[in-house]
Structure formats: structure tokens, C-alpha cells
C-alpha positions in Angstrom: 5.5 -4.4 22.2 1.8 -5.0 23.1 0.6 -1.8 21.4 2.2 -3.0 18.1 0.2 -6.2 18.3 -3.3 -5.0 19.2 -6.4 -5.2 17.0 -8.2 -1.9 16.1 -11.3 -1.0 14.1 -9.1 -0.9 10.9 -6.8 -3.7 12.0 -9.7 -6.1 12.4 -7.6 -9.3 12.2 -10.1 -11.2 14.5 -12.6 -11.0 11.6 -13.5 -14.5 10.3 -12.2 -13.9 6.8 -8.8 -13.0 8.0 -8.8 -15.9 10.5 -9.7 -18.3 7.7 -6.9 -16.9 5.5 -4.4 -17.4 8.3 -5.6 -20.9 8.9 -5.6 -21.9 5.2 -2.1 -20.5 4.5 -0.6 -21.9 7.7 1.3 -18.6 8.2 0.9 -18.9 11.9 3.0 -22.1 12.0 6.0 -20.6 10.2 9.2 -19.1 11.7 9.4 -15.3 12.0 11.2 -14.6 8.8 9.0 -16.9 6.7 5.9 -15.4 8.2 6.9 -11.9 7.2 8.1 -13.0 3.7 4.9 -15.0 2.8 2.5 -12.3 4.1 4.6 -9.6 2.4 4.5 -11.4 -1.0 0.8 -12.2 -0.6 -0.1 -8.5 -0.1 2.2 -7.4 -2.8 1.1 -9.7 -5.6 -2.2 -11.5 -4.6 -3.8 -8.2 -3.6 -3.7 -6.2 -6.8 -2.8 -2.5 -7.0 -6.0 -0.5 -7.2 -8.1 2.2 -5.6 -10.6 1.4 -2.9 -13.6 3.6 -1.8 -11.5 5.3 0.9 -8.2 5.1 2.6 -9.5 4.2 6.1 -11.4 1.0 5.6 -10.9 -2.2 7.7 -8.5 -4.8 6.6 -11.3 -7.4 6.2 -12.9 -5.1 3.6 -9.6 -4.6 1.7 -9.1 -8.4 1.7 -12.6 -8.8 0.3 -11.9 -6.1 -2.4 -8.8 -8.0 -3.5 -7.0 -4.7 -4.3 -5.5 -1.6 -2.7 -3.1 1.3 -2.8 -0.4 2.4 -0.3 -2.7 3.2 2.6 -5.1 0.3 2.2 -2.5 -2.3 1.4 -0.7 -1.1 4.4 -3.7 -1.6 6.6 -4.1 -5.2 5.4 -0.4 -5.9 5.7 -0.4 -4.7 9.3 -3.5 -6.7 10.2 -2.0 -9.9 8.8 1.3 -9.3 10.5 -0.3 -8.6 13.9 -2.5 -11.7 13.4 0.7 -13.9 13.5 2.4 -11.8 16.3 4.7 -9.7 14.2 4.9 -6.2 15.8 4.3 -3.3 13.4 3.5 0.4 13.2 2.2 2.9 10.7 4.3 5.8 9.3 2.6 8.6 7.5 3.8 10.9 4.8 2.6 13.2 2.0 3.7 12.7 -1.6 3.8 14.8 -4.8 0.8 14.2 -7.0 3.2 13.6 -9.9 3.3 10.1 -8.5 -0.2 9.5 -9.9 0.4 11.1 -13.3 -0.3 8.6 -16.1 -2.9 6.7 -14.1 -4.7 9.9 -13.4 -5.0 12.1 -16.5 -6.8 15.1 -17.9 -9.3 17.0 -15.7 -9.0 14.4 -12.9 -5.2 15.0 -12.6 -5.7 18.8 -12.6 -8.3 18.5 -9.8 -6.1 16.2 -7.7 -4.5 17.9 -4.6 -0.9 18.8 -5.0 -0.1 16.8 -1.9 -1.5 13.3 -1.3 -1.5 11.2 1.9 0.8 8.3 1.8 2.0 5.7 4.3 4.1 2.6 4.8 4.3 -0.2 7.4 7.3 -0.6 9.6 8.2 -3.9 11.4 10.7 -4.9 14.1 13.1 -7.5 12.7 16.4 -8.4 14.2 16.0 -5.5 16.7 15.6 -2.9 14.0 12.7 -1.1 12.4 12.3 -1.9 8.7 10.1 -0.2 6.2 7.8 -2.3 4.0 6.6 0.1 1.3 7.4 -2.3 -1.6 4.0 -4.1 -1.4 2.1 -1.4 -3.2 2.4 -2.6 -6.8 1.7 -6.1 -7.9 4.1 -8.0 -10.1 2.1 -8.0 -13.4 1.5 -4.3 -13.1 5.1 -3.5 -12.4 6.3 -5.8 -15.3 4.0 -3.9 -17.7 5.5 -0.6 -16.5 9.0 -2.0 -17.2 8.0 -2.9 -20.7 6.3 0.4 -21.4 9.2 2.5 -20.2 12.1 0.5 -21.4 15.1 2.8 -21.8 13.6 5.4 -19.4 13.9 3.5 -16.1 16.1 5.8 -14.1 14.7 8.3 -11.5 11.2 7.3 -12.6 8.1 9.0 -11.2 4.5 8.5 -12.3 2.0 5.7 -12.7 2.2 4.9 -9.0 6.0 4.6 -9.0 8.7 6.8 -7.6 12.0 5.0 -7.6 15.6 5.5 -8.7 15.5 2.4 -11.0 12.3 1.0 -12.4 14.1 -2.1 -13.6 15.5 -2.9 -10.2 13.1 -1.5 -7.6 13.7 -2.3 -4.0 10.6 -4.4 -3.6 11.9 -7.9 -2.7 12.1 -8.7 1.0 14.9 -10.6 2.6 15.3 -9.0 6.0 15.6 -5.5 4.4 13.5 -2.4 4.0 11.6 -2.2 0.7 10.4 0.8 -1.3 8.5 1.7 -4.5 7.1 5.3 -3.9 9.6 6.9 -1.4 11.1 9.3 -4.0 7.8 11.1 -4.2 7.7 12.0 -0.5 7.4 15.7 0.3 6.9 15.6 4.1 6.9 13.3 7.1 3.7 13.2 9.0 5.0 11.0 11.8 4.9 7.5 13.3 1.7 6.1 14.7 0.9 2.9 16.7 -1.9 2.1 14.3 -3.6 3.5 11.2 -6.7 4.5 13.1 -4.7 7.1 15.0 -3.2 8.4 11.8 -6.5 8.8 10.0 -8.1 10.5 13.0 -5.5 13.2 12.4 -4.9 13.2 8.6 -7.0 12.8 5.5 -6.8 13.5 1.8 -7.5 17.2 0.9 -10.9 16.6 -0.6 -14.2 18.3 0.2 -17.4 16.3 0.5 -18.5 16.7 -3.2 -15.0 15.7 -4.3 -15.0 12.7 -2.0 -18.4 11.6 -3.5 -17.0 12.1 -7.0 -13.9 10.1 -6.2 -15.8 7.3 -4.6 -18.4 6.9 -7.4 -16.6 8.0 -10.6 -12.9 8.8 -10.4 -11.6 5.6 -8.7 -13.4 3.5 -11.3 -11.6 5.4 -14.0 -8.3 4.9 -12.2 -8.9 1.2 -11.7 -9.8 0.8 -15.4 -6.5 2.6 -16.3 -4.5 0.4 -13.9 -6.0 -2.8 -15.4 -5.3 -1.6 -19.0 -1.7 -1.0 -18.0 -1.5 -4.4 -16.3 -2.8 -6.2 -19.4 0.0 -4.8 -21.5 2.6 -7.0 -19.8 
């Protein structure tokens, strides 16, 4: 299990900001289930849904940003879990770009690659591997989505959601796997000991000018769209 507990460049849980958070919350003093539950809920709801500069940035930077998407929230979740001795690994996928429709619109949606890199964290609990994908969307954002699409909740895809039931998504953890985007998955890219190994092999299908455009313009548009949706709730 040692390889599932190690720090890495991205899982920098020895950083002072993460150390201080662990101390302040007292997570390290809880039993195993409560550790997982409280960290899971923290990453889901305290860290808002949003778009960072890149997918492969250290957990301490994601914590400082205060927001993230599937890949970045996953990195932070892994770092916090490993900091309190919960073994975890990284599972990579690609998803249909329809997942982003509604947040990403117009020319930006047309320019978006058809296949997008996606990931989720997996933990060992009660001798089984469980998936923790349900942390991606914060509560206020999801609540606004449920209001916006009342009556159209079944087999929902778009706005960062891909689930069989928008009203009752599988996002609450009680010793189970959780999901919020799994229905958009188009291919399985494999299981990795840590996100560093995954991102050394896989990245979003963007050339250098597109990466610069995303970092400096597109992600700010997306974050503004997300915040407008969140405020509707």
C-alpha cells in the first residue's frame, strides 16, 4: 500500500498550506470512515466547481485557487486523503465533449476537442476499491442545475453533468462509490498510482496556441458561466 500513500509533485501534501488545513480541521484524529467523509465533503462543496489554468497543477495550488474540475479536484482529494493515510489511486478516462455543453457555448464549444481527458479518485475501503467521482460539482451549483432543468432530469448530459437522474445523483458518500459524470465516458485510459504518471502519458488535445487561449481567455469565460449558473439557485 505504500505506493498509494506517497507524496508526489502534484500530490504535495507536505506543503504547509495543506498541513495547516489538516491540523485546523482535525481530520487526522478521526476514524477511517469519518476521515474519508469529511475530506470528500470538503472537496465537493468547499472547493467550488471551476476551471483552473491547467489539469496538472499541484494540490496546494488547487487549494489556494479554491475551485477545480474533475482532474484538479481529484488531485486535491488524493493529496488530502494520503495526508491522513487513506490509500488512493488515479483512474483516467476520456469523455464526450457534450458534457461541457451549456457551460461552453458558441465558438468555444465548436473548438473544443470531441474527446476530453477525465479522471476520478479510487480509494480502498472495507477491502474494496471505490470510485469517488461525485466531488466534482459543489452543492449550490448542482442545486441551481436541478432548478433550471426541473422536469428534464433523466439521462441528463451537459453543464458538467452526465447522470441517469439529475434530481438524485450518486454524489453522497457513505461507504459507496459516487459519480456525477460517468455517463459521458467514452474510453478507459487506465489506472495509475498517482496523477503525475497519468499526465506524463495523457493530456488534453490542445496545441500551444489553444492552450494559451484557454488559460488566458476561455477558462475565465467558463468560470463566469459557472458562477452565473450557481447564482440562480
